[in-house]
N, C-alpha and C positions, 0 to 999 in steps of 0.2 A: 614501532611501525610493523608492518606485516612481513613475515618470512615463512618459509616452509615449516618452521617449528612453531609457528603461532598457534595458540589455542583458540579454536573457533567454537562458539556455543550459541545455540538458539534457544531462548527460554521465554516462557509465558510472562507477560507483564502483569504485575499485581497493582491494585489500587494505591498501594503505598509508594509506587514508582511513577505516579502521575506527573510529577514535575520533571522527571527525567524524560518521560514520553513527550511532554510538551516541548522541551528543549530540542530533542532530535527531530520532532515533527516540524517545528518552525525552521530549523536550520536546513533540513533537506528540502522542504517545500520551497523555501526562498532560493536556495542554490539552483533548484530545477527550473523555477518559473519566473523569478524576478526580472531577468534580462528581457523577457518577452511581454511583460505586463506592466501596467502603471503602478506606481508606489501606492496610490490610494486604493486600487482594487486589491493589491496584495495585503495591505493593512486591514481592509474590511474582511477579507476572507480569513486571515489569521485570527483576528479578534473574535469572529463569530464561530469559527470551526475548530480552532486549535487552542481555545481558552482552557484553563484548568477545569472550569465547571463543565464545559462540553466534553472534554476528554474523560473526566470522571464519570459522566453519565454513560459514555460509550464503554468504558471499562467495566461498569456495573451491569451492563446489558448481558443477559444470559445467552443471547444469540450473536455476540461479537467477541472476538478474541484478538489480542495484540501479542506480538512476539518481538523481543529485542534480538538483534544479531550482535554478538560481542566478539571482539578479537582481543585476546589477552585482557579481558575484563572491560575494555573500552567499548561503549555502545557505538556501532558504526552504521547501523541501519535498523529498520523495523518493518513489520508486516501487520496489516489489519485485515481480518477476515470477518465476513458476515454470513449468517445462515438464517433461514426462516424469515420472520418479519423484519429483521434488522437489515436485510438486503435493501439497497437503495432503489432498486428498480424492479427486478424480476419477481422476487419473493416466492420463488419456486422451492418446494420442500425437497426437491432432488438436486438442488444446485448450491454451490458455495461461491460467494463473491469475494474477490480480492479487491478491497476498496482502496488500500494503500500499500505500496511496496516501495520503500525508499532506502537508498544507501548514500552516505556522505560522499560528496563529490571526490574527495581525495582517495576514496576506496573504489571508485569506478574502475572497471576493466580487470578486476581481480576475482571474478566469479561469485561475488557475494550476492548479487541479485539472483543468480541461479540457485544459491543455497536457500534463499528465502522462498523462491518459487517452488523448489522441491519440497520445502516444509509445507506449503499450502497444498500441493498435490497429495502428499502423504496424509495430511489431515482429511482432505476430501475423500480419499479412498477409505480411510478409517471410518468415516461416517457413511460410507457406501453411496456417496453422491454420484449422479450420472455425469455431471460436468461442472467445471469451474468457469466463471465468467468475470470480466472486468471491463472498465471503461478507461480509455486513454485519450488524451487530447490529440486531436488530429494533427497538430503542429509538433507533437513530441515524436519525431520520426525515429529517434534512437530507441525509445521504448517500444514503439510499434514493431520495429525490426527485431528487437529482443523477444517479444511475445510470439511473433510469427516464426522465428527460429525454433521456438520451443513448442510449436504445434498449434498455437491459437489461430483461429480464423475469425474474420469479421462477420457479424451477423446482423448488426443494426447500428443506429446512431442515436444520440440523445443530446440535449442541451445541458451544459454544466455552467452554473453561474459562479464566476470568479469575481467577487466584489459586485460591481454593477455590470460586468462584461459577460454577455451570453456567448459561450464558446461551444463548439461542437466536439463531442467525444465520440470516438469509434468504440463500439461495444464488441468485444472479442470473447470467444469461448474455446475451451479445450474439453473435448469429450473424453471421458474416462472409461476404461474397460474393466 
C-alpha cells in the first residue's frame, strides 16, 4: 500500500506494455463511470476504444503519449496526452490535450491525480504550448472540481458518445505562461 516512503514513478508507456495499459484503462474507466451508465454502453465503449488494437494504434501515434503512474512498481494510474492532429477536437499546434487521466479508485485522495496533471503541465511547457485543454463529463463533478482547483476554466462543450449514449462534456483549458 501507499506510505510516505513509497516510491512514486511516472514513466512513458511503450508498445510492449499495451496489455498493461489496457488493463488499467478498463479498470479505471469502469470504476469511474459504470455506476452512472448502462452495462451495454460501457461494454460498447470499452470494446471499441480500449481494445488492444485501438490502444496499440494510439501508442504508435507520433502525436500521442501515454504515461503510467506507479507506486512501488504497481501501476495505479495513467495519463494520455495528444498534440497536433491527434487531438480529438481543437487540433491547435499551440495546445496539448489531456485525453485521459485516471487513477485507480483505491488510490483516490492521495494526490496521484495531481502528480499526473503536473506531468502534463511540465510536458506542455517543455513543448512551449500556450495552453492545455481537456473534456470532462458534465456529471463528473469531482473531476470538474479538481480541474477548477488547478486553474482550468470552462470554454466550450461538446458531445461525447459513450456506447450509444450521447453525453455532454465540458471543455476546460489552462493557459500556460
